N, C-alpha and C positions, 0 to 999 in steps of 0.2 A: 873318851875314856882316859882316866889318869890312874895309874897304879901307884899305890902307896908302897913304902919300903916293906911292910908286912901287914897281913891281916885284912886288908880291904882294897877296893878299887872304887873310883868315883867316875860317874858319867855326868856330863853337862849337856844342856840342850836348850831348845826354844819350843815353847808351847803357845800356839795362837788359837784363840777361840774365834772361828769364822762364822759362828751361828748368830742368830738374832736373840739368843737367850743366854743368861748367865749359866756357867757350868761350874762344877766343883771337882777338883782333883783330890781324890782321897787315897789313892794308892798307885803303884806302878808295878809292872812285871816285865821280865825279860828272860829269854831262853839262855842268856849269857851267865846267869847267876841264880842260885836257889833262893836268895834273899835280896830284897830291894827295900831301902829305907829312903824316905823323903826328908831332907834337912833344910834348914834355913840359917842365914847368918843373923845373929842378934848381938846387940851391945851388952857386954857384961863388965861393968866397972870401967868403961872407957875402952874396952878391948873387944874386937870382933871375935865371936865364938860361934862355932857350928853347933846346932842343936836340932833334935828331931822335930819335925812339924807336928804340932798338937792339933788333932782334928783334921780338917781339910782346907785346901787353898781355893778360895773362890776366884773366878775369872769373869769379869763382866763381858757383855757382848762386844764383839769386834775388838778385843784386847787380848793380852797374854802376858807371859813372863819369860825371862831367859835366865839361865843359870851359867855360872862360870866358876873357876876355882876361887875367885875373889869375892863374889857376891851373887845374890839372887835379886833381880830387879824387875819392876813392871815395865812393859813395853807397849 
């Protein structure tokens, strides 16, 4: 978890798909907050910007992704 100066908190983690099938991450929930949003880092004019994930994030079998304050990457 990373608390901002005001108005929001961020959480980062690792998701690993250990199944033999592709999965789709469409949303997240936590008892720590009434609202959860999924964001990604995207290039905007040569500058990295956070933006809400549009739709869902697919994860192929035996793969996953990790998130950090700097980026979201496949693993």
